[in-house]
N, C-alpha and C positions, 0 to 999 in steps of 0.2 A: 054319630058323634055329637054329644050334647052341646047345643049352642048357647046355652045360658051360663056364659062365664061371668062370675061374679067376684068383683074385687073387694075383700073383706079389710077393713082397716082395724090395725090392732089396737089394744088400749094403751100401748105405749105410744103409737103413731099419735093418738087422739091427745095423750098429755104433751107430747112434744108440740103438737100443732098449737095448743093452748099456751104452753110456754113461751113458744117463739113469738106467738101475738103479742103477748106480755112485753117481752123484750123489745120488739119492733114499735111498740106504742111508748116505750120509754119509761116503762115500770121499773126497769133495772138499767142501769147505766153502763157504759163501757168501764171494763175492769172492776165492776162491783162483783162482790162474791154472793152467790145464791144462797138462799136459805139451807140448812142442812137436810139431810135425807129425810129425817123423821118429821120436820118442818113441811116439806114437799109432800110427803105421804099423807099428812093431815089435810094440808090445803088441797090436794087433788082426789082424796078419798081413795088411794090405790095403795098397792104393796111396795114393798122395797124393790122387788125385781123390776116391776113396771117403772119406777122411777129411774133405776139406773140405766133401763134400755132407752127411755126417753132422753137421758142425758147423753147417752152414747150417740143417738141419732143426731142430736144438735151439735155434739162434739165434732162428729164426722162431716156435718155440713160447714163447719167453721164459725158456727155462731157462738159456741162455748169452748173453753179451754179447761181440761181438768188437771189440777196439780195435786199429785198424790199426797197425801198427808195434810195438805193444807185447804182444799176446797175446789168448787167449781166456779169460774169467773166468766162474765160476759166478754166476748171478743170485740174488736172494733168491727161494727156492722155498717161502716160507711159505703162498703160496695154492695151491701145487700139489704139496704133499707127497706127496698120495696122487693116482696116476694115475686118470683118469676111469674107465677100465675095472674098476679096483678099487673105487671109489666106488659105481659102479653095482650092484655086487654086493652092498652092503648096504642099497640102497635099497629101500624097500618099493614094492608094486605100485601105489599110488596116485601117489606122486612120480614113477615111471618113465612112467605114462600121461600125467600132466599135462605132462611134457617131450615126450612123444610127440605129444601133440595140438598144442603149439605148433610144433614141428619139421615134421610133416606139412603143416599148413597153409601155413607159409612155402615150403617146397619145392616144394608144388604150384603156388603162386603164381608163384614164379620159374622153374619149369619151364615154365610157359605161355608165359612171355617169352622164353627162351632154348632151348627144346628144338630138336633137329634130327631130321632124318628117321630117322637111325640110333638116336637115343634113343626116338623113336616105335615103330620097330620092335621094340627090346628091351622096352619097356613092355607093348606089345601081347602079345608072347610070353608073359611071366610071368602076364599076366591070364588068358591061354588057358589055361595051365596050371593056374592057381588055380581057375578056373572049372570045369575038368573034374575036378580033384582033390575040390572041393566036391561036385559033383554023385555022385562015387563015394564019397564018405565016406572018403577016405584023408587022415586029419587031418595026419600029418607032412608030407606033400607039399603039401598045402593051405597049411599055415603057412608052409612053406619058400619057396612061391612068393609067397605074399601079402607076406612080408619082401622078397623080391628084387624084387617090383613096386614097392614103395616106395622101395627102394635105387636102383633105375633112375630114379625120378622125382627123387630127390635129386641123383643125377649129372647129370641133365638141367637142374637148376637152374644148373649152371655155377658155383655158389659152393662151393668145396673145403672151406671151414670147415664149412658147414652139411651137405654131403655127408658129411664124416669124422664129425662128431658123430652124424648119423643111423646110420650104420655102427656106431660104438660102441655106440649104443643098440640097434641091430636085435639083436645077440646075446642081449641080456637080454629083448627083446621076443619072441623065438622061444620062449625057455624059459618065459616069463610065459604065452604063449598055449598053449603045450602042457600046462601045469599048470592052466590055467583051463578049457579048452573040452574035454569029453568026446569030441565029434563035431564035424563040420563045419557044423552047422545055423546057426550065428551067421554064418559065411562065406557060406553060401548066401543068406542074409536080406541081406548087404550087397554082393551081386554087382552088383546093377543100380547101387548107388552108384559103385562102382569102375568101371563102364563109362562112367557120366556123367563122372566125374573124367577118365578119358582122353579122352573126346571134348573136354571143356572145354580140355585142354592141346593136342590136335591143333588147336582152333580158335583157340588162343593167348589164349583168355578168362581172364585172371589172377583176375579178381574171382569167376567161376563156380567156377574150380579151388580157389581159397580156401575157397568155399562148400561144394563137394562134400567136400573134405578134412575140414571141420568136421563134416560130417555122418556121414561113415565113423567119424571118432575118437569122436563123442559116441554113435554106435549101438552100437558094438561092445563097449562097457563097460558096458551097461545090463544 
């Protein structure tokens, strides 16, 4: 199985990110109407379909509201002035780990219900890499594989919001693990738990998947 999984960002995602930055920096105020589609197309140098998709992305995130026949307006961003990725940078290890525990238990449960054979293949691959790297005491490779193992489970949950939340958190978990652990001993110690988690997902036993995820998150922080 190819291990070189690459996450490609679409043009619409890029435009949405730039437009979000402009809004969060105050270039557009609450309830202010955005420029027309042709104006945005010219401003970003992209086509109409890209602008519409970018607007849809930001509308789904709650940053914009679209009023048919009137225009697109900036929503009240009082609760989301700081993007999650930025907020996580300021979070302490304890807070990050608590969120991690909640997410990993839920995505494990959902993955057991909704996983496909392709999901199982991807999860197995990263677990094999994790196991070998832990055995060889290759910390960076082990941590990377561990993160990708759980990201694959998040994707298998088929809940895009849960998956996106976990992916945002995963960046900070990786740095946290690399700062916390001097070697792979903790990862070796939890190897059997990860295999049990995989088995429960394969068997589509949501209750067991939840429990194994709980044991994993409870163990590695001790």
